[in-house]
Structures are given as structure tokens and as C-alpha cells.
N, C-alpha and C positions, 0 to 999 in steps of 0.2 A: 437823669432826665433823658439823656440821649437814647438809652436802651428802650425806655418806655415809649418815647416818641417814635423811634424806629419801628417797633412792633405795632404801635397804633397806626402809623402811616401805611405800613405794609399790609396789615389786615384790612384796613378800610379800603385800600385800593383793590383788594381781592373781593370786596363786596360784603365784608363782615359788618354786622350792625355795630354802630359806634360805641354802644355801652359794652357789648361783648368784647370788642377790640380793646376798649379801655381796661377791662378786667384782665385780659391776657397780657397787656402791656405792663400793668401794675405787678402781676405775679412774676413776670420775667425780671422786672426791675428789682423786686424784693430779693429774689435769690442772688442776683448779680450784686446788689448792695451788701448783702450779708458777707459774701466772699471778700469784697474789698474792704469793708469795715473791719472784719476780723484780721485781715492781713496787714492793714495799714493804720486806720484810725485808732483802733483799740488793741493793737498788737502787744502792747505792754501788759495786757491783762491776761495773757496766756490762753491756752487752748483747752483748759479744763472744761468738762461737761459740754463738749461740742454739740452733742445732740440736744441737750437741754437749751443751750443758747440759740441754736437754730430754731427750735420750737418757739421760744419766747420772742425771738426776732420776727419770725414769720407771723405769729399771732398778733403781736403789737403793730408791726409795720404794715402787714397786710390789712389788718383791720382799719388802721388809720388811713392808709393809702386807698384801700378799696372804698371804704365808706366816704372818705373825703373826696376822692377823685370822681367816683360815680355820682355822688351828690352834687358836686360842683359842676361836673360836665352836664348833668341833667339841667341845671339852671343856666350855665353859661352858653352851652351849645343848643340844648333843647328848647329853652325858653327865650333866652336873649339873642339867639342866633349868631353868636360869636364864632369866628373861624375855628374849625376843629383843632388845629395844631396850637393856635394861640390860646384857646380855652384850656387845652390840656397843659400847656406850659404854666398858666396861672394856677391851675389846680395842683400841679406837682409842687410848685414853689410854696403854695400855701400849706401843704402837708409836711414839707421837708424839715422845718424847724421842730415841729412837734415830734416827728419820728426820731430826730437826733437826740432830743431830750429824753425820750422814753428809752432809747437804746443805751444811753449813758447811765441812767439810774436803775434800769431793770434787766437789760440783756447782758451788757458787758460790764458787770459789776466787778469791783476789785476783790481779790481773795481776802477773806477775813479769817480769824483764828478758828471760827466754827466750820468753815468750808474748805480749809486747806487739806490736801490729801495727807494721809498718814505716811510716815517714812516706810520705804520698802525694807523688809527684814530679810536677813541672810539666814535661811533655814539651816537647822543642824544636820550634820552628816550622820552616818550610822552609829558613830561613837558618841553622839550627843554634843559634838563641838560645832561651832558655827562653820559652815562649809568654807574651806579655804584657810581656816586657822590651823595652827599646830597644837599638839597636845601640851599639857602643863609641863613646864621645865624645858621645853624646846625653844629654839630661837624664834622670836616674834610673838610669843605668848604674852598677852597683856593682863590676864587674869579677869578679863571682862566676862560677863555672862554670855552663854552661847548664842542668844538671840541678839545679834548686833544690828542696830539700824544701819542701813546702807543708803547713802544718798542716791536719789533717783538719777538716772543718766540724763545728762543735759541733751536737749534736742535742739538742733540747729533750725533756725527759721529760714525756710527757702521760699 
């Protein structure tokens, strides 16, 4: 809410029409929220399909926030003449719960068997062995096929 209010207040002081300032504030908040939700709220759900998640988050949250905020601001500030910042706070709070629900069930979904990435394979070398393996009869040979699944390297969350 703070990012959106800051952008709204700044732009309105610069003379921007209040609905345009509302749209700019919502867009800034959507991108800000995606970053923090990915990093903290749903960090346990991994970084797979980052582009797809950003697109779904942006579509759902921007649609909910833009339509909800602009619609409510039009009524609260435009018709009822409520203070700009108070009206925006009410609009933001009214959209927050719905945004969270949609993000939980559609954007930051848990991995399922169907959408888990395939294991990385260790490609064979010129002799047809899995690279890094030794030929039959040598120390370390397991008799396994040359295309050995190799676990994906773990990524540290920073």
C-alpha cells in the first residue's frame, strides 16, 4: 500500500489527474508486490517459470487492482468526495484479499508431477559413455546406461 500511496501522492502533487496517478501507483505496486511475494510469501514454491508467473501475477493483480482501484476511486473520490489518500487506502485494502487469493491458487502454484522439470541428463562423450564416467571394467563403473540422470544443481536463495 505504501508504494502505491507514495506514487499517487507524488504524481498528484505534480498535477497528474487523479485516475492517471492511481493507474501509475497500481502498476508500480504490482511489480513491487511480485518481487516481495516471490521472495518471501511464496518462496517455498520455487522460481520455475518466472516469466509465466510474472505474466499471471501481472494480469491477475493488475486487473483486480486497476479495475478495483479505479472503480472505487471514481466512486469514493469522484462521487463521494472522500479525501484522495483515504479513498485510495480503502480501495487498496478492498482489493488486497482478492489479490492474495488469486496469487495463491493461480500464480504461485505448487509444483505437481505434471509440471516438474525433467532431470538434467549427463550427455555421452565421444565413446558413448556418460561424460565423466569411466569405461567398463574400470574403477567407478556402475554398469548403468550412458544417459545418467544428474540432479539439478541447488540454487541458493539470496
